[in-house]
PDB file of the backbone (N, CA, C, O) and the ligand in Angstrom, with CONECT records:
HET     ZN  A 101       1
ATOM      1  N   MET A   1     -63.593 -52.938   2.359  1.00  0.00           N
ATOM      2  CA  MET A   1     -62.499 -53.115   3.224  1.00  0.00           C
ATOM      3  C   MET A   1     -61.735 -54.188   2.744  1.00  0.00           C
ATOM      4  O   MET A   1     -62.158 -55.193   2.174  1.00  0.00           O
ATOM      5  N   PHE A   2     -60.417 -53.858   3.057  1.00  0.00           N
ATOM      6  CA  PHE A   2     -59.271 -54.988   2.548  1.00  0.00           C
ATOM      7  C   PHE A   2     -59.561 -56.218   3.345  1.00  0.00           C
ATOM      8  O   PHE A   2     -59.881 -56.179   4.533  1.00  0.00           O
ATOM      9  N   GLN A   3     -59.436 -57.305   2.648  1.00  0.00           N
ATOM     10  CA  GLN A   3     -59.280 -58.628   3.204  1.00  0.00           C
ATOM     11  C   GLN A   3     -58.266 -59.513   2.250  1.00  0.00           C
ATOM     12  O   GLN A   3     -58.444 -59.702   1.047  1.00  0.00           O
ATOM     13  N   CYS A   4     -57.280 -59.964   2.952  1.00  0.00           N
ATOM     14  CA  CYS A   4     -56.178 -60.708   2.052  1.00  0.00           C
ATOM     15  C   CYS A   4     -56.818 -62.055   1.553  1.00  0.00           C
ATOM     16  O   CYS A   4     -57.440 -62.876   2.228  1.00  0.00           O
ATOM     17  N   GLN A   5     -56.534 -62.087   0.279  1.00  0.00           N
ATOM     18  CA  GLN A   5     -57.009 -63.477  -0.360  1.00  0.00           C
ATOM     19  C   GLN A   5     -56.332 -64.696  -0.039  1.00  0.00           C
ATOM     20  O   GLN A   5     -56.834 -65.809  -0.193  1.00  0.00           O
ATOM     21  N   VAL A   6     -55.041 -64.445   0.466  1.00  0.00           N
ATOM     22  CA  VAL A   6     -54.274 -65.614   0.760  1.00  0.00           C
ATOM     23  C   VAL A   6     -54.600 -65.937   2.329  1.00  0.00           C
ATOM     24  O   VAL A   6     -55.053 -67.042   2.626  1.00  0.00           O
ATOM     25  N   CYS A   7     -54.366 -64.976   3.287  1.00  0.00           N
ATOM     26  CA  CYS A   7     -54.425 -65.446   4.830  1.00  0.00           C
ATOM     27  C   CYS A   7     -55.635 -64.832   5.475  1.00  0.00           C
ATOM     28  O   CYS A   7     -55.875 -65.067   6.659  1.00  0.00           O
ATOM     29  N   GLY A   8     -56.434 -64.028   4.725  1.00  0.00           N
ATOM     30  CA  GLY A   8     -57.742 -63.441   5.382  1.00  0.00           C
ATOM     31  C   GLY A   8     -57.388 -62.338   6.342  1.00  0.00           C
ATOM     32  O   GLY A   8     -58.282 -61.985   7.111  1.00  0.00           O
ATOM     33  N   SER A   9     -56.325 -61.795   6.407  1.00  0.00           N
ATOM     34  CA  SER A   9     -55.933 -60.636   7.302  1.00  0.00           C
ATOM     35  C   SER A   9     -56.522 -59.416   6.876  1.00  0.00           C
ATOM     36  O   SER A   9     -56.577 -59.309   5.651  1.00  0.00           O
ATOM     37  N   ASP A  10     -56.979 -58.462   7.531  1.00  0.00           N
ATOM     38  CA  ASP A  10     -57.668 -57.277   7.189  1.00  0.00           C
ATOM     39  C   ASP A  10     -56.672 -56.109   7.453  1.00  0.00           C
ATOM     40  O   ASP A  10     -57.057 -54.940   7.431  1.00  0.00           O
ATOM     41  N   ARG A  11     -55.436 -56.444   7.693  1.00  0.00           N
ATOM     42  CA  ARG A  11     -54.455 -55.439   7.909  1.00  0.00           C
ATOM     43  C   ARG A  11     -53.592 -55.198   6.588  1.00  0.00           C
ATOM     44  O   ARG A  11     -53.113 -56.208   6.073  1.00  0.00           O
ATOM     45  N   CYS A  12     -53.346 -53.968   5.990  1.00  0.00           N
ATOM     46  CA  CYS A  12     -52.542 -53.926   4.909  1.00  0.00           C
ATOM     47  C   CYS A  12     -51.874 -52.414   4.900  1.00  0.00           C
ATOM     48  O   CYS A  12     -52.202 -51.542   5.704  1.00  0.00           O
ATOM     49  N   HIS A  13     -51.016 -52.267   4.000  1.00  0.00           N
ATOM     50  CA  HIS A  13     -50.481 -50.999   3.812  1.00  0.00           C
ATOM     51  C   HIS A  13     -50.067 -50.785   2.290  1.00  0.00           C
ATOM     52  O   HIS A  13     -49.916 -51.776   1.576  1.00  0.00           O
ATOM     53  N   THR A  14     -49.900 -49.638   1.841  1.00  0.00           N
ATOM     54  CA  THR A  14     -49.509 -49.347   0.533  1.00  0.00           C
ATOM     55  C   THR A  14     -47.902 -49.191   0.207  1.00  0.00           C
ATOM     56  O   THR A  14     -47.078 -48.580   0.886  1.00  0.00           O
ATOM     57  N   GLU A  15     -47.706 -49.837  -0.890  1.00  0.00           N
ATOM     58  CA  GLU A  15     -46.129 -50.073  -1.094  1.00  0.00           C
ATOM     59  C   GLU A  15     -45.967 -49.839  -2.605  1.00  0.00           C
ATOM     60  O   GLU A  15     -46.818 -50.251  -3.393  1.00  0.00           O
ATOM     61  N   TYR A  16     -44.952 -49.226  -2.971  1.00  0.00           N
ATOM     62  CA  TYR A  16     -44.517 -49.110  -4.519  1.00  0.00           C
ATOM     63  C   TYR A  16     -43.656 -50.314  -4.740  1.00  0.00           C
ATOM     64  O   TYR A  16     -42.675 -50.615  -4.060  1.00  0.00           O
ATOM     65  N   VAL A  17     -44.146 -50.987  -5.795  1.00  0.00           N
ATOM     66  CA  VAL A  17     -43.395 -52.348  -6.082  1.00  0.00           C
ATOM     67  C   VAL A  17     -43.068 -52.414  -7.577  1.00  0.00           C
ATOM     68  O   VAL A  17     -43.728 -51.730  -8.359  1.00  0.00           O
ATOM     69  N   SER A  18     -42.094 -53.194  -8.004  1.00  0.00           N
ATOM     70  CA  SER A  18     -41.760 -53.436  -9.325  1.00  0.00           C
ATOM     71  C   SER A  18     -42.332 -54.916  -9.691  1.00  0.00           C
ATOM     72  O   SER A  18     -42.217 -55.873  -8.926  1.00  0.00           O
ATOM     73  N   GLU A  19     -42.858 -54.966 -10.756  1.00  0.00           N
ATOM     74  CA  GLU A  19     -43.300 -56.268 -11.193  1.00  0.00           C
ATOM     75  C   GLU A  19     -43.011 -56.493 -12.711  1.00  0.00           C
ATOM     76  O   GLU A  19     -42.970 -55.539 -13.489  1.00  0.00           O
ATOM     77  N   VAL A  20     -42.834 -57.647 -13.067  1.00  0.00           N
ATOM     78  CA  VAL A  20     -42.295 -58.080 -14.267  1.00  0.00           C
ATOM     79  C   VAL A  20     -43.600 -58.705 -15.090  1.00  0.00           C
ATOM     80  O   VAL A  20     -44.190 -59.653 -14.572  1.00  0.00           O
ATOM     81  N   PHE A  21     -43.973 -58.276 -16.137  1.00  0.00           N
ATOM     82  CA  PHE A  21     -45.176 -58.812 -16.804  1.00  0.00           C
ATOM     83  C   PHE A  21     -44.509 -59.560 -18.259  1.00  0.00           C
ATOM     84  O   PHE A  21     -43.552 -59.110 -18.889  1.00  0.00           O
ATOM     85  N   LYS A  22     -45.162 -60.609 -18.538  1.00  0.00           N
ATOM     86  CA  LYS A  22     -44.714 -61.202 -19.791  1.00  0.00           C
ATOM     87  C   LYS A  22     -45.974 -61.125 -20.753  1.00  0.00           C
ATOM     88  O   LYS A  22     -47.105 -61.540 -20.498  1.00  0.00           O
ATOM     89  N   ILE A  23     -45.511 -60.471 -21.977  1.00  0.00           N
ATOM     90  CA  ILE A  23     -46.523 -60.241 -22.963  1.00  0.00           C
ATOM     91  C   ILE A  23     -46.134 -60.625 -24.280  1.00  0.00           C
ATOM     92  O   ILE A  23     -45.278 -59.940 -24.839  1.00  0.00           O
ATOM     93  N   ASN A  24     -46.658 -61.683 -24.909  1.00  0.00           N
ATOM     94  CA  ASN A  24     -46.241 -62.114 -26.196  1.00  0.00           C
ATOM     95  C   ASN A  24     -44.791 -62.552 -26.160  1.00  0.00           C
ATOM     96  O   ASN A  24     -44.070 -62.307 -27.128  1.00  0.00           O
ATOM     97  N   GLY A  25     -44.342 -63.164 -25.134  1.00  0.00           N
ATOM     98  CA  GLY A  25     -42.966 -63.707 -24.927  1.00  0.00           C
ATOM     99  C   GLY A  25     -42.098 -62.613 -24.552  1.00  0.00           C
ATOM    100  O   GLY A  25     -40.894 -62.868 -24.502  1.00  0.00           O
ATOM    101  N   LYS A  26     -42.488 -61.435 -24.277  1.00  0.00           N
ATOM    102  CA  LYS A  26     -41.565 -60.347 -24.064  1.00  0.00           C
ATOM    103  C   LYS A  26     -41.809 -59.874 -22.567  1.00  0.00           C
ATOM    104  O   LYS A  26     -42.921 -59.703 -22.067  1.00  0.00           O
ATOM    105  N   PHE A  27     -40.594 -59.691 -21.939  1.00  0.00           N
ATOM    106  CA  PHE A  27     -40.769 -59.270 -20.475  1.00  0.00           C
ATOM    107  C   PHE A  27     -40.705 -57.665 -20.412  1.00  0.00           C
ATOM    108  O   PHE A  27     -39.948 -56.921 -21.035  1.00  0.00           O
ATOM    109  N   HIS A  28     -41.650 -57.359 -19.539  1.00  0.00           N
ATOM    110  CA  HIS A  28     -41.702 -55.763 -19.377  1.00  0.00           C
ATOM    111  C   HIS A  28     -41.805 -55.652 -17.852  1.00  0.00           C
ATOM    112  O   HIS A  28     -42.674 -56.162 -17.146  1.00  0.00           O
ATOM    113  N   LEU A  29     -40.678 -54.833 -17.431  1.00  0.00           N
ATOM    114  CA  LEU A  29     -40.727 -54.434 -16.037  1.00  0.00           C
ATOM    115  C   LEU A  29     -41.420 -53.209 -15.737  1.00  0.00           C
ATOM    116  O   LEU A  29     -41.078 -52.229 -16.400  1.00  0.00           O
ATOM    117  N   VAL A  30     -42.377 -53.055 -14.822  1.00  0.00           N
ATOM    118  CA  VAL A  30     -43.161 -51.940 -14.411  1.00  0.00           C
ATOM    119  C   VAL A  30     -42.648 -51.639 -13.149  1.00  0.00           C
ATOM    120  O   VAL A  30     -42.561 -52.517 -12.290  1.00  0.00           O
ATOM    121  N   GLU A  31     -42.253 -50.336 -12.920  1.00  0.00           N
ATOM    122  CA  GLU A  31     -41.668 -49.794 -11.685  1.00  0.00           C
ATOM    123  C   GLU A  31     -42.741 -48.903 -10.927  1.00  0.00           C
ATOM    124  O   GLU A  31     -43.662 -48.387 -11.560  1.00  0.00           O
ATOM    125  N   SER A  32     -42.604 -48.735  -9.580  1.00  0.00           N
ATOM    126  CA  SER A  32     -43.433 -47.876  -8.904  1.00  0.00           C
ATOM    127  C   SER A  32     -44.845 -48.174  -9.053  1.00  0.00           C
ATOM    128  O   SER A  32     -45.578 -47.223  -9.325  1.00  0.00           O
ATOM    129  N   ILE A  33     -45.394 -49.415  -8.912  1.00  0.00           N
ATOM    130  CA  ILE A  33     -46.882 -49.684  -9.010  1.00  0.00           C
ATOM    131  C   ILE A  33     -47.349 -49.537  -7.582  1.00  0.00           C
ATOM    132  O   ILE A  33     -46.709 -50.064  -6.673  1.00  0.00           O
ATOM    133  N   PRO A  34     -48.371 -48.883  -7.373  1.00  0.00           N
ATOM    134  CA  PRO A  34     -48.916 -48.788  -5.961  1.00  0.00           C
ATOM    135  C   PRO A  34     -49.562 -50.034  -5.708  1.00  0.00           C
ATOM    136  O   PRO A  34     -50.468 -50.382  -6.465  1.00  0.00           O
ATOM    137  N   ALA A  35     -49.216 -50.767  -4.729  1.00  0.00           N
ATOM    138  CA  ALA A  35     -49.714 -52.156  -4.294  1.00  0.00           C
ATOM    139  C   ALA A  35     -50.371 -52.049  -3.014  1.00  0.00           C
ATOM    140  O   ALA A  35     -49.925 -51.239  -2.202  1.00  0.00           O
ATOM    141  N   THR A  36     -51.427 -52.799  -2.711  1.00  0.00           N
ATOM    142  CA  THR A  36     -51.837 -53.033  -1.505  1.00  0.00           C
ATOM    143  C   THR A  36     -51.247 -54.192  -0.913  1.00  0.00           C
ATOM    144  O   THR A  36     -51.563 -55.280  -1.394  1.00  0.00           O
ATOM    145  N   VAL A  37     -50.314 -54.147   0.203  1.00  0.00           N
ATOM    146  CA  VAL A  37     -49.546 -55.305   0.759  1.00  0.00           C
ATOM    147  C   VAL A  37     -50.225 -55.714   1.967  1.00  0.00           C
ATOM    148  O   VAL A  37     -50.659 -54.846   2.724  1.00  0.00           O
ATOM    149  N   CYS A  38     -50.380 -57.081   2.263  1.00  0.00           N
ATOM    150  CA  CYS A  38     -50.895 -57.629   3.328  1.00  0.00           C
ATOM    151  C   CYS A  38     -49.834 -57.308   4.467  1.00  0.00           C
ATOM    152  O   CYS A  38     -48.642 -57.449   4.194  1.00  0.00           O
ATOM    153  N   ASP A  39     -50.185 -56.921   5.619  1.00  0.00           N
ATOM    154  CA  ASP A  39     -49.196 -56.609   6.777  1.00  0.00           C
ATOM    155  C   ASP A  39     -48.799 -58.076   7.258  1.00  0.00           C
ATOM    156  O   ASP A  39     -47.716 -58.225   7.823  1.00  0.00           O
ATOM    157  N   CYS A  40     -49.589 -59.092   7.064  1.00  0.00           N
ATOM    158  CA  CYS A  40     -49.472 -60.435   7.618  1.00  0.00           C
ATOM    159  C   CYS A  40     -48.575 -61.294   6.823  1.00  0.00           C
ATOM    160  O   CYS A  40     -47.576 -61.748   7.381  1.00  0.00           O
ATOM    161  N   CYS A  41     -48.846 -61.613   5.410  1.00  0.00           N
ATOM    162  CA  CYS A  41     -48.094 -62.457   4.793  1.00  0.00           C
ATOM    163  C   CYS A  41     -47.416 -61.795   3.619  1.00  0.00           C
ATOM    164  O   CYS A  41     -46.728 -62.519   2.899  1.00  0.00           O
ATOM    165  N   GLY A  42     -47.528 -60.413   3.312  1.00  0.00           N
ATOM    166  CA  GLY A  42     -47.036 -59.910   2.245  1.00  0.00           C
ATOM    167  C   GLY A  42     -47.440 -60.058   0.879  1.00  0.00           C
ATOM    168  O   GLY A  42     -46.747 -59.696  -0.073  1.00  0.00           O
ATOM    169  N   GLU A  43     -48.652 -60.632   0.785  1.00  0.00           N
ATOM    170  CA  GLU A  43     -49.449 -60.667  -0.524  1.00  0.00           C
ATOM    171  C   GLU A  43     -49.615 -59.169  -1.150  1.00  0.00           C
ATOM    172  O   GLU A  43     -50.008 -58.196  -0.507  1.00  0.00           O
ATOM    173  N   GLU A  44     -49.304 -59.168  -2.292  1.00  0.00           N
ATOM    174  CA  GLU A  44     -49.561 -57.884  -3.116  1.00  0.00           C
ATOM    175  C   GLU A  44     -50.611 -57.899  -3.874  1.00  0.00           C
ATOM    176  O   GLU A  44     -50.729 -58.848  -4.649  1.00  0.00           O
ATOM    177  N   THR A  45     -51.584 -56.908  -3.846  1.00  0.00           N
ATOM    178  CA  THR A  45     -52.622 -56.874  -4.745  1.00  0.00           C
ATOM    179  C   THR A  45     -52.709 -55.550  -5.415  1.00  0.00           C
ATOM    180  O   THR A  45     -52.423 -54.497  -4.845  1.00  0.00           O
ATOM    181  N   PHE A  46     -53.117 -55.643  -6.658  1.00  0.00           N
ATOM    182  CA  PHE A  46     -53.194 -54.128  -7.361  1.00  0.00           C
ATOM    183  C   PHE A  46     -54.715 -53.963  -7.561  1.00  0.00           C
ATOM    184  O   PHE A  46     -55.448 -54.942  -7.703  1.00  0.00           O
ATOM    185  N   SER A  47     -55.152 -52.727  -7.567  1.00  0.00           N
ATOM    186  CA  SER A  47     -56.572 -52.360  -7.710  1.00  0.00           C
ATOM    187  C   SER A  47     -56.799 -52.693  -9.059  1.00  0.00           C
ATOM    188  O   SER A  47     -55.891 -52.949  -9.850  1.00  0.00           O
ATOM    189  N   ARG A  48     -58.146 -52.693  -9.366  1.00  0.00           N
ATOM    190  CA  ARG A  48     -58.537 -52.921 -10.792  1.00  0.00           C
ATOM    191  C   ARG A  48     -58.118 -51.897 -11.725  1.00  0.00           C
ATOM    192  O   ARG A  48     -57.782 -52.157 -12.880  1.00  0.00           O
ATOM    193  N   GLU A  49     -58.139 -50.584 -11.164  1.00  0.00           N
ATOM    194  CA  GLU A  49     -57.761 -49.369 -11.816  1.00  0.00           C
ATOM    195  C   GLU A  49     -56.207 -49.372 -12.022  1.00  0.00           C
ATOM    196  O   GLU A  49     -55.793 -48.801 -13.031  1.00  0.00           O
ATOM    197  N   THR A  50     -55.394 -49.895 -11.259  1.00  0.00           N
ATOM    198  CA  THR A  50     -54.051 -50.119 -11.545  1.00  0.00           C
ATOM    199  C   THR A  50     -53.755 -50.931 -12.598  1.00  0.00           C
ATOM    200  O   THR A  50     -53.065 -50.603 -13.564  1.00  0.00           O
ATOM    201  N   THR A  51     -54.410 -52.277 -12.370  1.00  0.00           N
ATOM    202  CA  THR A  51     -54.152 -53.368 -13.425  1.00  0.00           C
ATOM    203  C   THR A  51     -54.521 -52.855 -14.820  1.00  0.00           C
ATOM    204  O   THR A  51     -53.823 -53.064 -15.812  1.00  0.00           O
ATOM    205  N   GLU A  52     -55.696 -52.153 -14.823  1.00  0.00           N
ATOM    206  CA  GLU A  52     -56.219 -51.661 -16.268  1.00  0.00           C
ATOM    207  C   GLU A  52     -54.988 -50.731 -16.815  1.00  0.00           C
ATOM    208  O   GLU A  52     -54.513 -50.939 -17.932  1.00  0.00           O
ATOM    209  N   ARG A  53     -54.518 -49.725 -15.987  1.00  0.00           N
ATOM    210  CA  ARG A  53     -53.541 -48.782 -16.482  1.00  0.00           C
ATOM    211  C   ARG A  53     -52.398 -49.486 -16.913  1.00  0.00           C
ATOM    212  O   ARG A  53     -51.877 -49.097 -17.959  1.00  0.00           O
ATOM    213  N   ILE A  54     -51.850 -50.548 -16.251  1.00  0.00           N
ATOM    214  CA  ILE A  54     -50.623 -51.223 -16.558  1.00  0.00           C
ATOM    215  C   ILE A  54     -50.900 -52.017 -17.880  1.00  0.00           C
ATOM    216  O   ILE A  54     -50.017 -52.050 -18.737  1.00  0.00           O
ATOM    217  N   ARG A  55     -51.926 -52.567 -18.049  1.00  0.00           N
ATOM    218  CA  ARG A  55     -52.455 -53.287 -19.297  1.00  0.00           C
ATOM    219  C   ARG A  55     -52.468 -52.270 -20.515  1.00  0.00           C
ATOM    220  O   ARG A  55     -51.972 -52.524 -21.612  1.00  0.00           O
ATOM    221  N   VAL A  56     -53.054 -51.174 -20.202  1.00  0.00           N
ATOM    222  CA  VAL A  56     -53.114 -50.222 -21.383  1.00  0.00           C
ATOM    223  C   VAL A  56     -51.647 -49.711 -21.675  1.00  0.00           C
ATOM    224  O   VAL A  56     -51.322 -49.521 -22.848  1.00  0.00           O
ATOM    225  N   MET A  57     -50.785 -49.491 -20.689  1.00  0.00           N
ATOM    226  CA  MET A  57     -49.465 -49.078 -20.797  1.00  0.00           C
ATOM    227  C   MET A  57     -48.745 -50.015 -21.531  1.00  0.00           C
ATOM    228  O   MET A  57     -47.900 -49.549 -22.295  1.00  0.00           O
ATOM    229  N   LEU A  58     -48.889 -51.366 -21.480  1.00  0.00           N
ATOM    230  CA  LEU A  58     -47.996 -52.218 -21.950  1.00  0.00           C
ATOM    231  C   LEU A  58     -48.375 -52.592 -23.322  1.00  0.00           C
ATOM    232  O   LEU A  58     -47.539 -52.941 -24.156  1.00  0.00           O
ATOM    233  N   HIS A  59     -49.647 -52.518 -23.556  1.00  0.00           N
ATOM    234  CA  HIS A  59     -50.314 -52.747 -25.045  1.00  0.00           C
ATOM    235  C   HIS A  59     -50.172 -51.601 -25.748  1.00  0.00           C
ATOM    236  O   HIS A  59     -50.193 -51.802 -26.962  1.00  0.00           O
ATOM    237  N   SER A  60     -50.026 -50.410 -25.409  1.00  0.00           N
ATOM    238  CA  SER A  60     -49.984 -49.335 -26.179  1.00  0.00           C
ATOM    239  C   SER A  60     -48.563 -49.088 -26.878  1.00  0.00           C
ATOM    240  O   SER A  60     -47.675 -49.890 -26.591  1.00  0.00           O
ATOM    241  N   GLN A  61     -48.310 -48.192 -27.647  1.00  0.00           N
ATOM    242  CA  GLN A  61     -46.990 -48.051 -28.358  1.00  0.00           C
ATOM    243  C   GLN A  61     -46.084 -47.095 -27.364  1.00  0.00           C
ATOM    244  O   GLN A  61     -45.057 -46.570 -27.795  1.00  0.00           O
ATOM    245  N   GLN A  62     -46.472 -46.929 -26.183  1.00  0.00           N
ATOM    246  CA  GLN A  62     -45.817 -46.110 -25.159  1.00  0.00           C
ATOM    247  C   GLN A  62     -44.347 -46.559 -25.094  1.00  0.00           C
ATOM    248  O   GLN A  62     -44.065 -47.753 -24.992  1.00  0.00           O
ATOM    249  N   GLN A  63     -43.433 -45.611 -25.154  1.00  0.00           N
ATOM    250  CA  GLN A  63     -42.002 -46.014 -25.136  1.00  0.00           C
ATOM    251  C   GLN A  63     -41.566 -46.214 -23.624  1.00  0.00           C
ATOM    252  O   GLN A  63     -41.917 -45.411 -22.760  1.00  0.00           O
ATOM    253  N   PRO A  64     -40.915 -47.139 -23.393  1.00  0.00           N
ATOM    254  CA  PRO A  64     -40.405 -47.348 -22.024  1.00  0.00           C
ATOM    255  C   PRO A  64     -39.414 -46.314 -21.557  1.00  0.00           C
ATOM    256  O   PRO A  64     -38.606 -45.844 -22.358  1.00  0.00           O
ATOM    257  N   VAL A  65     -39.442 -45.935 -20.278  1.00  0.00           N
ATOM    258  CA  VAL A  65     -38.604 -44.960 -19.709  1.00  0.00           C
ATOM    259  C   VAL A  65     -36.951 -45.399 -19.837  1.00  0.00           C
ATOM    260  O   VAL A  65     -36.047 -44.574 -19.971  1.00  0.00           O
ATOM    261  N   ARG A  66     -36.787 -46.667 -19.777  1.00  0.00           N
ATOM    262  CA  ARG A  66     -35.337 -47.170 -20.031  1.00  0.00           C
ATOM    263  C   ARG A  66     -35.346 -48.648 -20.140  1.00  0.00           C
ATOM    264  O   ARG A  66     -36.307 -49.288 -19.715  1.00  0.00           O
ATOM    265  N   SER A  67     -34.383 -49.185 -20.656  1.00  0.00           N
ATOM    266  CA  SER A  67     -34.209 -50.788 -20.884  1.00  0.00           C
ATOM    267  C   SER A  67     -33.156 -51.175 -19.928  1.00  0.00           C
ATOM    268  O   SER A  67     -32.162 -50.477 -19.728  1.00  0.00           O
ATOM    269  N   VAL A  68     -33.398 -52.345 -19.316  1.00  0.00           N
ATOM    270  CA  VAL A  68     -32.414 -53.042 -18.446  1.00  0.00           C
ATOM    271  C   VAL A  68     -32.122 -54.427 -18.975  1.00  0.00           C
ATOM    272  O   VAL A  68     -32.969 -55.002 -19.659  1.00  0.00           O
ATOM    273  N   SER A  69     -31.095 -54.925 -18.721  1.00  0.00           N
ATOM    274  CA  SER A  69     -30.907 -56.352 -19.026  1.00  0.00           C
ATOM    275  C   SER A  69     -31.426 -57.244 -17.972  1.00  0.00           C
ATOM    276  O   SER A  69     -31.497 -56.781 -16.834  1.00  0.00           O
ATOM    277  N   LEU A  70     -31.794 -58.445 -18.189  1.00  0.00           N
ATOM    278  CA  LEU A  70     -32.548 -59.116 -17.184  1.00  0.00           C
ATOM    279  C   LEU A  70     -31.928 -60.369 -17.215  1.00  0.00           C
ATOM    280  O   LEU A  70     -31.804 -60.931 -18.303  1.00  0.00           O
ATOM    281  N   ASP A  71     -31.435 -61.002 -15.977  1.00  0.00           N
ATOM    282  CA  ASP A  71     -31.020 -62.454 -15.779  1.00  0.00           C
ATOM    283  C   ASP A  71     -32.098 -63.072 -15.539  1.00  0.00           C
ATOM    284  O   ASP A  71     -32.956 -62.669 -14.753  1.00  0.00           O
ATOM    285  N   VAL A  72     -32.167 -64.316 -16.326  1.00  0.00           N
ATOM    286  CA  VAL A  72     -33.453 -65.159 -16.157  1.00  0.00           C
ATOM    287  C   VAL A  72     -32.901 -66.444 -15.582  1.00  0.00           C
ATOM    288  O   VAL A  72     -31.928 -67.021 -16.066  1.00  0.00           O
ATOM    289  N   PHE A  73     -33.603 -66.881 -14.476  1.00  0.00           N
ATOM    290  CA  PHE A  73     -33.411 -68.175 -13.767  1.00  0.00           C
ATOM    291  C   PHE A  73     -34.650 -69.117 -13.965  1.00  0.00           C
ATOM    292  O   PHE A  73     -35.797 -68.697 -13.807  1.00  0.00           O
ATOM    293  N   SER A  74     -34.356 -70.450 -14.329  1.00  0.00           N
ATOM    294  CA  SER A  74     -35.520 -71.148 -14.619  1.00  0.00           C
ATOM    295  C   SER A  74     -35.343 -72.349 -13.257  1.00  0.00           C
ATOM    296  O   SER A  74     -34.319 -72.955 -12.941  1.00  0.00           O
ATOM    297  N   PHE A  75     -36.525 -72.412 -12.711  1.00  0.00           N
ATOM    298  CA  PHE A  75     -36.548 -73.338 -11.587  1.00  0.00           C
ATOM    299  C   PHE A  75     -36.212 -74.683 -12.059  1.00  0.00           C
ATOM    300  O   PHE A  75     -35.558 -75.388 -11.292  1.00  0.00           O
ATOM    301  N   ASN A  76     -36.598 -75.208 -13.344  1.00  0.00           N
ATOM    302  CA  ASN A  76     -36.287 -76.344 -13.740  1.00  0.00           C
ATOM    303  C   ASN A  76     -34.849 -76.671 -13.989  1.00  0.00           C
ATOM    304  O   ASN A  76     -34.469 -77.834 -14.123  1.00  0.00           O
ATOM    305  N   GLU A  77     -34.076 -75.667 -14.047  1.00  0.00           N
ATOM    306  CA  GLU A  77     -32.632 -75.789 -14.419  1.00  0.00           C
ATOM    307  C   GLU A  77     -31.857 -75.742 -13.159  1.00  0.00           C
ATOM    308  O   GLU A  77     -30.630 -75.836 -13.126  1.00  0.00           O
ATOM    309  N   ALA A  78     -32.688 -75.578 -12.025  1.00  0.00           N
ATOM    310  CA  ALA A  78     -31.861 -75.523 -10.691  1.00  0.00           C
ATOM    311  C   ALA A  78     -31.496 -76.946 -10.141  1.00  0.00           C
ATOM    312  O   ALA A  78     -32.269 -77.888 -10.314  1.00  0.00           O
ATOM    313  N   VAL A  79     -30.417 -77.073  -9.536  1.00  0.00           N
ATOM    314  CA  VAL A  79     -29.930 -78.324  -9.064  1.00  0.00           C
ATOM    315  C   VAL A  79     -30.423 -78.692  -7.709  1.00  0.00           C
ATOM    316  O   VAL A  79     -30.072 -79.752  -7.191  1.00  0.00           O
TER     317      VAL A  79
HETATM  318 ZN    ZN A 101     -52.149 -62.071   3.854  1.00  0.00          ZN2+
END
């Protein structure tokens, strides 16, 4: 059964999310990842299976579906 690691809520729903992963200094955006999202605080968790599939996908020579430019903001640079 689901229990949120952040707030302890047992209510959740499934959402498809995009997440950026940094591997060897390179950013990879993965879209449409099925995530379990806490109804209470919005914490996203991926199943072990999903995490493993992402890992395999990003470490294989699989070609990305497309490339996008990415604007990067650093919290350290903020005024
Ligand atoms: Zn929560």
